[in-house]
N, CA, C and O atoms as a Tinker XYZ file with bonds, in Angstrom:
   388  protein
     1  N      0.847000   -1.193000   -0.026000    73     2
     2  CA     0.062000   -0.154000   -0.013000    64     1     3
     3  C      0.895000    1.126000    0.062000    63     2     4     5
     4  O      1.860000    1.150000    0.826000    81     3
     5  N      0.585000    2.184000   -0.677000    73     3     6
     6  CA     1.254000    3.500000   -0.845000    64     5     7
     7  C      0.877000    4.368000    0.203000    63     6     8     9
     8  O     -0.304000    4.462000    0.537000    81     7
     9  N      1.888000    5.089000    0.818000    73     7    10
    10  CA     1.462000    6.024000    1.749000    64     9    11
    11  C      1.360000    7.581000    1.283000    63    10    12    13
    12  O      2.090000    8.005000    0.386000    81    11
    13  N      0.562000    8.274000    1.840000    73    11    14
    14  CA     0.393000    9.420000    1.725000    64    13    15
    15  C      1.134000   10.732000    1.970000    63    14    16    17
    16  O      1.658000   10.953000    3.062000    81    15
    17  N      1.170000   11.429000    1.161000    73    15    18
    18  CA     1.929000   12.679000    1.364000    64    17    19
    19  C      1.623000   13.985000    0.790000    63    18    20    21
    20  O      1.481000   14.134000   -0.423000    81    19
    21  N      1.497000   15.112000    1.790000    73    19    22
    22  CA     1.050000   16.354000    1.204000    64    21    23
    23  C      2.013000   17.442000    0.866000    63    22    24    25
    24  O      2.914000   17.814000    1.618000    81    23
    25  N      1.816000   17.820000   -0.061000    73    23    26
    26  CA     3.268000   18.932000   -0.402000    64    25    27
    27  C      2.731000   20.182000   -1.024000    63    26    28    29
    28  O      1.973000   20.128000   -1.992000    81    27
    29  N      3.060000   21.143000   -0.559000    73    27    30
    30  CA     2.922000   22.513000   -1.363000    64    29    31
    31  C      3.830000   23.076000   -2.358000    63    30    32    33
    32  O      5.003000   23.402000   -2.175000    81    31
    33  N      3.157000   23.150000   -3.415000    73    31    34
    34  CA     4.126000   23.835000   -4.581000    64    33    35
    35  C      4.108000   25.208000   -4.987000    63    34    36    37
    36  O      3.124000   25.906000   -4.742000    81    35
    37  N      5.094000   25.646000   -5.574000    73    35    38
    38  CA     5.038000   27.066000   -6.106000    64    37    39
    39  C      3.923000   27.127000   -7.268000    63    38    40    41
    40  O      3.971000   26.093000   -7.935000    81    39
    41  N      3.208000   27.777000   -7.589000    73    39    42
    42  CA     2.161000   28.035000   -8.354000    64    41    43
    43  C      2.468000   27.422000   -9.923000    63    42    44    45
    44  O      1.829000   26.612000  -10.595000    81    43
    45  N      3.842000   28.237000  -10.232000    73    43    46
    46  CA     4.598000   28.087000  -11.196000    64    45    47
    47  C      4.830000   26.417000  -11.680000    63    46    48    49
    48  O      4.596000   25.948000  -12.794000    81    47
    49  N      5.331000   25.743000  -10.538000    73    47    50
    50  CA     5.822000   24.336000  -10.599000    64    49    51
    51  C      4.104000   23.684000  -10.734000    63    50    52    53
    52  O      3.757000   22.879000  -11.598000    81    51
    53  N      3.494000   24.073000  -10.009000    73    51    54
    54  CA     2.041000   23.464000  -10.117000    64    53    55
    55  C      1.205000   23.370000  -11.389000    63    54    56    57
    56  O      0.451000   22.452000  -11.713000    81    55
    57  N      1.493000   24.530000  -12.066000    73    55    58
    58  CA     0.862000   24.546000  -13.697000    64    57    59
    59  C      1.579000   23.645000  -14.612000    63    58    60    61
    60  O      1.056000   23.006000  -15.524000    81    59
    61  N      2.948000   23.650000  -14.255000    73    59    62
    62  CA     3.851000   22.874000  -15.111000    64    61    63
    63  C      3.324000   21.171000  -14.999000    63    62    64    65
    64  O      3.105000   20.418000  -15.947000    81    63
    65  N      3.215000   20.879000  -13.590000    73    63    66
    66  CA     2.794000   19.533000  -13.393000    64    65    67
    67  C      1.669000   19.329000  -13.955000    63    66    68    69
    68  O      1.639000   18.428000  -14.793000    81    67
    69  N      0.353000   20.129000  -13.656000    73    67    70
    70  CA    -1.041000   19.896000  -14.359000    64    69    71
    71  C     -0.863000   19.722000  -15.751000    63    70    72    73
    72  O     -1.391000   18.741000  -16.274000    81    71
    73  N      0.043000   20.816000  -16.698000    73    71    74
    74  CA     0.145000   20.646000  -17.816000    64    73    75
    75  C      0.893000   19.480000  -18.498000    63    74    76    77
    76  O      0.646000   19.049000  -19.624000    81    75
    77  N      1.805000   19.053000  -17.684000    73    75    78
    78  CA     2.584000   17.472000  -17.952000    64    77    79
    79  C      1.739000   16.670000  -17.885000    63    78    80    81
    80  O      1.491000   15.998000  -18.886000    81    79
    81  N      1.087000   16.492000  -16.799000    73    79    82
    82  CA     0.140000   15.347000  -16.401000    64    81    83
    83  C     -1.139000   15.244000  -17.657000    63    82    84    85
    84  O     -1.614000   14.236000  -18.179000    81    83
    85  N     -1.459000   16.690000  -17.887000    73    83    86
    86  CA    -2.520000   16.272000  -19.014000    64    85    87
    87  C     -2.299000   16.078000  -20.404000    63    86    88    89
    88  O     -3.180000   15.707000  -21.179000    81    87
    89  N     -0.950000   16.366000  -20.767000    73    87    90
    90  CA    -0.288000   16.051000  -21.876000    64    89    91
    91  C     -0.137000   14.476000  -21.980000    63    90    92    93
    92  O     -0.358000   13.705000  -22.914000    81    91
    93  N      0.147000   14.348000  -21.171000    73    91    94
    94  CA     0.508000   12.613000  -21.060000    64    93    95
    95  C     -0.813000   11.626000  -20.796000    63    94    96    97
    96  O     -0.888000   10.507000  -21.303000    81    95
    97  N     -1.695000   12.110000  -20.058000    73    95    98
    98  CA    -3.024000   11.719000  -19.851000    64    97    99
    99  C     -2.909000   10.760000  -18.446000    63    98   100   101
   100  O     -3.605000    9.775000  -18.199000    81    99
   101  N     -1.901000   11.296000  -17.655000    73    99   102
   102  CA    -1.573000   10.619000  -16.374000    64   101   103
   103  C     -1.862000   11.714000  -15.397000    63   102   104   105
   104  O     -2.003000   12.920000  -15.602000    81   103
   105  N     -1.938000   10.810000  -13.949000    73   103   106
   106  CA    -2.301000   11.761000  -12.979000    64   105   107
   107  C     -1.337000   12.550000  -12.470000    63   106   108   109
   108  O     -0.195000   12.209000  -12.781000    81   107
   109  N     -1.455000   13.608000  -11.706000    73   107   110
   110  CA    -0.623000   14.539000  -11.125000    64   109   111
   111  C      0.458000   13.809000  -10.009000    63   110   112   113
   112  O      1.641000   14.071000   -9.795000    81   111
   113  N     -0.568000   12.642000   -9.302000    73   111   114
   114  CA     0.407000   11.849000   -8.607000    64   113   115
   115  C      1.207000   11.322000   -9.036000    63   114   116   117
   116  O      2.319000   11.544000   -8.557000    81   115
   117  N      1.098000   10.429000  -10.063000    73   115   118
   118  CA     1.752000    9.612000  -10.723000    64   117   119
   119  C      3.256000    9.935000  -11.402000    63   118   120   121
   120  O      4.240000    9.214000  -11.563000    81   119
   121  N      2.914000   11.744000  -11.820000    73   119   122
   122  CA     4.017000   12.304000  -12.332000    64   121   123
   123  C      4.750000   12.616000  -11.344000    63   122   124   125
   124  O      5.968000   12.562000  -11.513000    81   123
   125  N      4.305000   12.957000  -10.264000    73   123   126
   126  CA     4.859000   13.796000   -8.932000    64   125   127
   127  C      5.954000   12.326000   -8.508000    63   126   128   129
   128  O      7.183000   12.290000   -8.557000    81   127
   129  N      5.241000   11.507000   -8.206000    73   127   130
   130  CA     6.013000    9.939000   -7.753000    64   129   131
   131  C      7.299000    9.675000   -8.687000    63   130   132   133
   132  O      8.426000    9.361000   -8.307000    81   131
   133  N      6.831000    9.888000  -10.051000    73   131   134
   134  CA     7.910000    9.077000  -11.037000    64   133   135
   135  C      9.296000   10.382000  -10.778000    63   134   136   137
   136  O     10.494000   10.113000  -10.877000    81   135
   137  N      8.861000   11.447000  -10.517000    73   135   138
   138  CA     9.758000   12.723000  -10.471000    64   137   139
   139  C     10.422000   12.620000   -9.163000    63   138   140   141
   140  O     11.558000   13.094000   -9.148000    81   139
   141  N     10.075000   12.215000   -8.273000    73   139   142
   142  CA    10.828000   12.231000   -7.068000    64   141   143
   143  C     11.462000   10.912000   -7.160000    63   142   144   145
   144  O     12.687000   10.980000   -7.065000    81   143
   145  N     10.983000    9.716000   -7.318000    73   143   146
   146  CA    11.962000    8.461000   -7.634000    64   145   147
   147  C     12.752000    8.937000   -8.705000    63   146   148   149
   148  O     13.777000    8.302000   -8.454000    81   147
   149  N     12.993000    9.522000   -9.607000    73   147   150
   150  CA    13.880000    9.900000  -10.600000    64   149   151
   151  C     14.949000   10.662000   -9.683000    63   150   152   153
   152  O     16.041000   10.178000   -9.386000    81   151
   153  N     14.559000   11.729000   -9.336000    73   151   154
   154  CA    15.532000   12.436000   -8.245000    64   153   155
   155  C     16.451000   11.874000   -7.291000    63   154   156   157
   156  O     17.613000   12.214000   -7.066000    81   155
   157  N     15.656000   10.825000   -6.683000    73   155   158
   158  CA    16.352000    9.918000   -5.537000    64   157   159
   159  C     17.083000    8.995000   -5.908000    63   158   160   161
   160  O     17.967000    8.637000   -5.130000    81   159
   161  N     16.942000    8.321000   -7.213000    73   159   162
   162  CA    17.643000    7.362000   -7.617000    64   161   163
   163  C     19.341000    7.576000   -7.609000    63   162   164   165
   164  O     19.907000    8.655000   -7.784000    81   163
   165  N     19.960000    6.340000   -7.375000    73   163   166
   166  CA    21.289000    6.415000   -7.280000    64   165   167
   167  C     21.778000    7.296000   -8.846000    63   166   168   169
   168  O     22.384000    8.356000   -8.691000    81   167
   169  N     21.581000    6.964000   -9.843000    73   167   170
   170  CA    21.903000    7.247000  -10.952000    64   169   171
   171  C     21.235000    8.627000  -11.495000    63   170   172   173
   172  O     21.094000    8.716000  -12.715000    81   171
   173  N     20.908000    9.469000  -10.856000    73   171   174
   174  CA    20.339000   10.688000  -11.262000    64   173   175
   175  C     21.392000   11.527000  -11.707000    63   174   176   177
   176  O     21.488000   12.089000  -12.798000    81   175
   177  N     22.373000   11.557000  -10.497000    73   175   178
   178  CA    23.421000   12.802000  -10.727000    64   177   179
   179  C     23.961000   12.385000  -12.000000    63   178   180   181
   180  O     24.142000   13.266000  -12.841000    81   179
   181  N     24.296000   10.989000  -12.328000    73   179   182
   182  CA    24.841000   10.816000  -13.768000    64   181   183
   183  C     24.144000   11.065000  -14.990000    63   182   184   185
   184  O     24.711000   11.544000  -15.972000    81   183
   185  N     22.720000   10.702000  -14.960000    73   183   186
   186  CA    21.862000   11.080000  -15.902000    64   185   187
   187  C     22.181000   12.507000  -16.192000    63   186   188   189
   188  O     22.925000   12.853000  -17.111000    81   187
   189  N     21.565000   13.346000  -15.339000    73   187   190
   190  CA    21.771000   14.958000  -15.172000    64   189   191
   191  C     23.180000   15.452000  -15.703000    63   190   192   193
   192  O     23.349000   16.491000  -16.340000    81   191
   193  N     24.129000   14.582000  -15.356000    73   191   194
   194  CA    25.559000   15.165000  -15.821000    64   193   195
   195  C     25.529000   14.695000  -17.575000    63   194   196   197
   196  O     25.759000   15.584000  -18.395000    81   195
   197  N     25.249000   13.338000  -18.041000    73   195   198
   198  CA    25.111000   13.441000  -19.372000    64   197   199
   199  C     24.524000   13.932000  -20.062000    63   198   200   201
   200  O     24.902000   13.957000  -21.233000    81   199
   201  N     23.242000   14.601000  -19.653000    73   199   202
   202  CA    22.301000   15.478000  -20.411000    64   201   203
   203  C     22.604000   16.500000  -20.622000    63   202   204   205
   204  O     22.175000   17.164000  -21.565000    81   203
   205  N     23.632000   16.968000  -19.574000    73   203   206
   206  CA    24.385000   18.393000  -19.710000    64   205   207
   207  C     25.376000   18.244000  -20.706000    63   206   208   209
   208  O     25.424000   18.925000  -21.731000    81   207
   209  N     26.102000   17.421000  -20.422000    73   207   210
   210  CA    27.435000   17.158000  -21.300000    64   209   211
   211  C     26.672000   17.236000  -22.914000    63   210   212   213
   212  O     27.170000   17.926000  -23.803000    81   211
   213  N     25.547000   16.512000  -23.097000    73   211   214
   214  CA    24.603000   16.272000  -24.458000    64   213   215
   215  C     24.559000   17.832000  -24.983000    63   214   216   217
   216  O     25.044000   18.242000  -26.037000    81   215
   217  N     23.911000   18.542000  -24.061000    73   215   218
   218  CA    23.672000   20.149000  -24.370000    64   217   219
   219  C     24.847000   20.788000  -24.752000    63   218   220   221
   220  O     25.190000   21.067000  -25.901000    81   219
   221  N     25.495000   21.020000  -23.620000    73   219   222
   222  CA    26.810000   21.685000  -23.817000    64   221   223
   223  C     27.419000   21.365000  -25.408000    63   222   224   225
   224  O     27.622000   22.211000  -26.279000    81   223
   225  N     27.631000   19.964000  -25.499000    73   223   226
   226  CA    28.443000   19.701000  -26.982000    64   225   227
   227  C     27.647000   20.141000  -27.860000    63   226   228   229
   228  O     28.252000   20.574000  -28.841000    81   227
   229  N     26.405000   20.223000  -27.932000    73   227   230
   230  CA    25.718000   20.668000  -29.086000    64   229   231
   231  C     25.479000   22.289000  -29.200000    63   230   232   233
   232  O     25.194000   22.812000  -30.277000    81   231
   233  N     25.611000   22.968000  -28.084000    73   231   234
   234  CA    25.861000   24.291000  -28.400000    64   233   235
   235  C     27.292000   24.992000  -28.625000    63   234   236   237
   236  O     27.584000   26.163000  -28.866000    81   235
   237  N     28.052000   23.865000  -28.458000    73   235   238
   238  CA    29.508000   24.211000  -28.531000    64   237   239
   239  C     29.830000   24.015000  -30.406000    63   238   240   241
   240  O     30.569000   24.761000  -31.048000    81   239
   241  N     29.106000   22.906000  -30.938000    73   239   242
   242  CA    28.908000   22.795000  -32.519000    64   241   243
   243  C     27.971000   24.191000  -33.051000    63   242   244   245
   244  O     28.272000   24.917000  -33.999000    81   243
   245  N     27.200000   24.280000  -32.479000    73   243   246
   246  CA    26.442000   25.359000  -33.076000    64   245   247
   247  C     27.211000   26.399000  -32.766000    63   246   248   249
   248  O     27.146000   27.089000  -33.783000    81   247
   249  N     27.978000   27.012000  -31.919000    73   247   250
   250  CA    28.780000   28.060000  -32.055000    64   249   251
   251  C     29.796000   28.351000  -32.666000    63   250   252   253
   252  O     30.235000   29.444000  -33.023000    81   251
   253  N     30.311000   26.957000  -32.829000    73   251   254
   254  CA    31.712000   26.945000  -33.875000    64   253   255
   255  C     31.174000   27.092000  -35.195000    63   254   256   257
   256  O     31.823000   27.901000  -35.858000    81   255
   257  N     30.129000   26.537000  -35.842000    73   255   258
   258  CA    29.345000   26.614000  -36.954000    64   257   259
   259  C     29.247000   28.185000  -37.314000    63   258   260   261
   260  O     29.641000   28.717000  -38.352000    81   259
   261  N     28.605000   28.821000  -36.163000    73   259   262
   262  CA    28.091000   30.078000  -36.444000    64   261   263
   263  C     29.294000   31.067000  -36.445000    63   262   264   265
   264  O     29.161000   32.135000  -37.042000    81   263
   265  N     30.419000   30.783000  -35.832000    73   263   266
   266  CA    31.840000   31.280000  -35.473000    64   265   267
   267  C     32.330000   31.422000  -37.164000    63   266   268   269
   268  O     32.739000   32.470000  -37.665000    81   267
   269  N     32.214000   30.407000  -37.722000    73   267   270
   270  CA    32.900000   30.138000  -39.000000    64   269   271
   271  C     32.203000   30.644000  -40.051000    63   270   272   273
   272  O     32.751000   30.737000  -41.149000    81   271
   273  N     30.675000   31.106000  -39.822000    73   271   274
   274  CA    29.993000   32.046000  -40.871000    64   273   275
   275  C     29.177000   30.756000  -41.903000    63   274   276   277
   276  O     29.720000   30.140000  -42.819000    81   275
   277  N     28.081000   30.638000  -41.536000    73   275   278
   278  CA    27.353000   29.748000  -42.193000    64   277   279
   279  C     27.624000   30.256000  -44.052000    63   278   280   281
   280  O     27.522000   31.412000  -44.462000    81   279
   281  N     28.007000   28.911000  -44.994000    73   279   282
   282  CA    28.173000   29.271000  -46.325000    64   281   283
   283  C     27.406000   28.663000  -46.950000    63   282   284   285
   284  O     26.886000   27.635000  -46.515000    81   283
   285  N     27.113000   29.248000  -48.330000    73   283   286
   286  CA    26.393000   28.408000  -49.296000    64   285   287
   287  C     27.323000   28.005000  -50.391000    63   286   288   289
   288  O     28.388000   28.557000  -50.665000    81   287
   289  N     26.765000   26.928000  -51.009000    73   287   290
   290  CA    27.860000   26.837000  -52.432000    64   289   291
   291  C     27.573000   28.151000  -53.202000    63   290   292   293
   292  O     26.676000   28.992000  -53.143000    81   291
   293  N     28.838000   27.972000  -54.042000    73   291   294
   294  CA    29.152000   29.112000  -54.882000    64   293   295
   295  C     27.942000   29.345000  -56.095000    63   294   296   297
   296  O     27.575000   30.421000  -56.566000    81   295
   297  N     27.450000   27.945000  -56.434000    73   295   298
   298  CA    26.604000   28.174000  -57.517000    64   297   299
   299  C     24.944000   29.150000  -56.667000    63   298   300   301
   300  O     24.192000   29.978000  -57.181000    81   299
   301  N     24.943000   28.574000  -55.328000    73   299   302
   302  CA    23.642000   29.253000  -54.709000    64   301   303
   303  C     23.671000   30.843000  -54.753000    63   302   304   305
   304  O     22.898000   31.688000  -55.205000    81   303
   305  N     25.032000   30.895000  -54.015000    73   303   306
   306  CA    25.241000   32.549000  -53.912000    64   305   307
   307  C     25.055000   33.157000  -54.955000    63   306   308   309
   308  O     24.408000   34.200000  -54.859000    81   307
   309  N     25.532000   32.748000  -56.270000    73   307   310
   310  CA    25.495000   33.256000  -57.459000    64   309   311
   311  C     24.354000   33.638000  -57.725000    63   310   312   313
   312  O     24.049000   34.798000  -58.000000    81   311
   313  N     23.504000   32.556000  -57.661000    73   311   314
   314  CA    22.042000   32.416000  -58.037000    64   313   315
   315  C     21.028000   33.517000  -57.226000    63   314   316   317
   316  O     19.971000   34.060000  -57.546000    81   315
   317  N     21.924000   33.573000  -55.961000    73   315   318
   318  CA    20.629000   34.822000  -55.473000    64   317   319
   319  C     21.632000   36.127000  -55.565000    63   318   320   321
   320  O     21.049000   37.119000  -55.129000    81   319
   321  N     22.691000   36.352000  -55.913000    73   319   322
   322  CA    23.158000   37.590000  -56.263000    64   321   323
   323  C     22.576000   37.942000  -57.433000    63   322   324   325
   324  O     21.996000   39.017000  -57.590000    81   323
   325  N     22.706000   36.997000  -58.377000    73   323   326
   326  CA    22.074000   37.732000  -59.908000    64   325   327
   327  C     20.312000   37.467000  -60.090000    63   326   328   329
   328  O     19.628000   37.945000  -60.995000    81   327
   329  N     19.933000   36.781000  -59.227000    73   327   330
   330  CA    18.413000   36.619000  -59.336000    64   329   331
   331  C     18.034000   35.515000  -59.976000    63   330   332   333
   332  O     18.328000   35.284000  -61.149000    81   331
   333  N     17.329000   34.734000  -59.211000    73   331   334
   334  CA    17.069000   33.251000  -59.959000    64   333   335
   335  C     16.283000   33.238000  -61.151000    63   334   336   337
   336  O     16.612000   32.382000  -61.972000    81   335
   337  N     15.416000   33.907000  -61.415000    73   335   338
   338  CA    14.704000   34.183000  -62.494000    64   337   339
   339  C     15.532000   34.099000  -63.705000    63   338   340   341
   340  O     15.159000   33.403000  -64.649000    81   339
   341  N     16.618000   34.755000  -63.741000    73   339   342
   342  CA    17.474000   35.110000  -64.929000    64   341   343
   343  C     18.584000   33.556000  -64.904000    63   342   344   345
   344  O     19.174000   33.192000  -65.922000    81   343
   345  N     18.669000   32.961000  -63.842000    73   343   346
   346  CA    19.555000   31.828000  -63.775000    64   345   347
   347  C     18.846000   30.420000  -64.141000    63   346   348   349
   348  O     19.466000   29.387000  -64.393000    81   347
   349  N     17.617000   30.541000  -64.127000    73   347   350
   350  CA    16.711000   29.436000  -64.213000    64   349   351
   351  C     16.948000   28.706000  -65.473000    63   350   352   353
   352  O     16.257000   27.690000  -65.557000    81   351
   353  N     17.870000   28.972000  -66.663000    73   351   354
   354  CA    18.007000   28.066000  -67.825000    64   353   355
   355  C     19.430000   28.057000  -67.805000    63   354   356   357
   356  O     19.962000   27.268000  -68.587000    81   355
   357  N     20.324000   28.907000  -66.931000    73   355   358
   358  CA    21.984000   28.813000  -66.800000    64   357   359
   359  C     22.503000   27.653000  -66.851000    63   358   360   361
   360  O     21.828000   26.773000  -66.318000    81   359
   361  N     23.635000   27.296000  -67.387000    73   359   362
   362  CA    24.551000   26.199000  -67.303000    64   361   363
   363  C     25.128000   26.592000  -65.726000    63   362   364   365
   364  O     25.090000   27.727000  -65.252000    81   363
   365  N     25.616000   25.493000  -65.102000    73   363   366
   366  CA    26.489000   25.375000  -64.139000    64   365   367
   367  C     27.642000   26.472000  -64.473000    63   366   368   369
   368  O     28.042000   26.752000  -65.604000    81   367
   369  N     28.126000   27.075000  -63.149000    73   367   370
   370  CA    29.556000   28.167000  -63.365000    64   369   371
   371  C     30.410000   27.433000  -63.430000    63   370   372   373
   372  O     30.433000   26.431000  -62.714000    81   371
   373  N     31.722000   27.821000  -64.638000    73   371   374
   374  CA    32.923000   27.030000  -64.893000    64   373   375
   375  C     33.732000   27.968000  -64.219000    63   374   376   377
   376  O     33.817000   29.163000  -64.501000    81   375
   377  N     34.488000   27.204000  -63.062000    73   375   378
   378  CA    35.323000   28.137000  -62.130000    64   377   379
   379  C     36.892000   28.066000  -62.993000    63   378   380   381
   380  O     37.819000   28.699000  -62.489000    81   379
   381  N     37.099000   27.422000  -64.059000    73   379   382
   382  CA    38.205000   27.303000  -64.851000    64   381   383
   383  C     38.555000   28.719000  -65.747000    63   382   384   385
   384  O     39.681000   28.871000  -66.221000    81   383
   385  N     37.773000   29.461000  -65.881000    73   383   386
   386  CA    37.863000   30.695000  -66.669000    64   385   387
   387  C     38.659000   32.123000  -65.437000    63   386   388
   388  O     38.843000   33.266000  -65.855000    81   387
């Protein structure tokens, strides 16, 4: 048999709990129980660290990509510069000239 626990939540946290439970079609109690179990599990810190590492890695890759400056292939750049309608039937650009 489960034991009863009453808690007071910040209104913002309660709204998030209600929204999450509604989206999943589950009870608030079930979501809260799962969240507490996850928080108290021995590997919770390891999971949180792995999640944080993945997010940081993604941010680093995005920052490096932005630092390089997103580039377009030369043909696309020329097409945009000249106007796509004038290049609709044009042949590919010859870089050897």
